[in-house]
C-alpha positions in Angstrom: -4.3 20.5 10.2 -3.9 16.9 11.1 -1.0 14.4 12.1 -0.3 11.2 13.1 2.7 8.9 13.9 3.1 5.3 13.0 2.5 4.0 16.4 -0.8 6.1 17.0 -2.3 4.8 13.4 -4.5 1.8 13.9 -3.4 -1.5 12.3 -5.8 -2.7 9.5 -4.0 -5.7 8.3 -1.1 -7.9 9.7 0.3 -11.4 9.7 3.6 -13.1 8.6 5.6 -9.9 9.3 3.1 -7.8 6.9 1.6 -4.8 8.6 -0.6 -2.2 7.2 -1.6 0.7 9.3 -4.1 3.3 7.9 -5.7 6.4 9.3 -7.8 9.3 7.7 -5.8 12.5 8.2 -8.2 15.1 6.7 -10.3 15.9 3.6 -10.3 12.9 1.4 -6.8 11.6 2.3 -5.5 8.7 4.5 -2.0 7.9 5.5 -0.7 4.2 5.4 2.4 3.1 7.0 3.7 -0.4 5.4 5.9 -3.0 6.5 6.5 -5.8 3.9 8.6 -8.6 4.6 11.0 -9.9 1.7 9.0 -12.0 -0.8 5.6 -10.5 0.0 3.6 -10.6 -3.4 0.1 -9.0 -3.1 -1.1 -10.7 -6.2 -3.3 -13.1 -4.4 -4.6 -10.3 -2.1 -5.8 -7.8 -4.9 -7.2 -10.7 -7.1 -10.7 -10.0 -7.7 -10.3 -6.2 -7.9 -10.8 -4.4 -11.4 -7.6 -5.8 -13.6 -6.8 -8.0 -10.4 -4.7 -5.0 -9.4 -4.9 -2.2 -6.7 -6.8 0.5 -8.3 -6.0 3.4 -5.7 -3.6 5.8 -6.6 -0.7 6.7 -4.0 1.8 9.0 -3.4 4.6 8.2 -0.8 8.2 7.9 0.1 10.0 4.5 0.3 11.8 4.4 3.9 13.6 0.9 3.6 13.9 -1.9 1.2 13.2 -2.5 -2.3 10.0 -3.0 -4.2 8.7 -4.0 -7.5 5.5 -2.6 -8.8 3.9 -4.8 -11.4 1.5 -2.8 -13.8 -0.2 -3.7 -17.1 2.7 -1.8 -18.7 5.5 -3.7 -17.1 7.5 -3.7 -13.8 9.2 -0.8 -12.2 11.6 -1.3 -9.1 11.6 1.2 -6.2 14.3 1.5 -3.4 15.0 3.2 -0.1 15.1 6.9 -0.6 12.6 7.0 -3.7 9.5 9.4 -3.4 6.9 7.9 -5.8 3.6 8.0 -7.5 1.8 4.7 -8.2 -1.3 5.1 -10.3 -4.4 3.0 -10.5 -3.4 -0.6 -11.9 -0.5 -2.0 -9.8 0.6 -4.8 -7.5 3.6 -4.8 -5.0 6.2 -7.4 -4.7 8.7 -6.9 -1.9 12.2 -7.8 -3.0 13.7 -6.8 0.5 12.3 -6.2 3.6 10.5 -3.0 2.9 8.8 0.2 4.8 7.0 3.0 3.2 4.5 5.7 3.9 2.1 6.9 1.6 -1.1 9.0 1.2 -4.1 7.9 -1.0 -7.8 9.0 -1.5 -9.5 7.6 1.5 -12.7 6.1 -0.2 -10.7 4.3 -3.0 -8.1 3.2 -0.5 -10.9 1.9 2.0 -12.3 -0.4 -1.2 -8.8 -1.9 -1.6 -8.3 -2.7 2.3 -11.7 -4.1 2.6 -11.3 -6.3 -0.2 -7.6 -7.5 1.0 -9.4 -8.2 4.4 -12.1 -10.2 2.9 -14.9 -7.7 3.7 -17.9 -7.6 1.5 -17.7 -4.6 -0.8 
């Protein structure tokens, strides 16, 4: 069994109101706690990944705000209270100050985090 809180989860990315906290919680899964201020568009951050989109699947719950998820098949919007699955090939855009928690395969998520941080992959 494993657990964590937002406060106990290390910050991986921050700046300009954006905050991404990530911690492996067991097996091959990591939990992510996200804060995206209104207007955050992750397009530039994921440029260079296959399809210029995040290729890691995520399962989670939107705690606050509204988010547009851009995909090759079109956009979909999510709002506070939505449980979600985002398959490979997506780019988030915050339509309002947004917070969510998600669960992702650790190895795939690490590739995305390292890319966004500008680390060699």
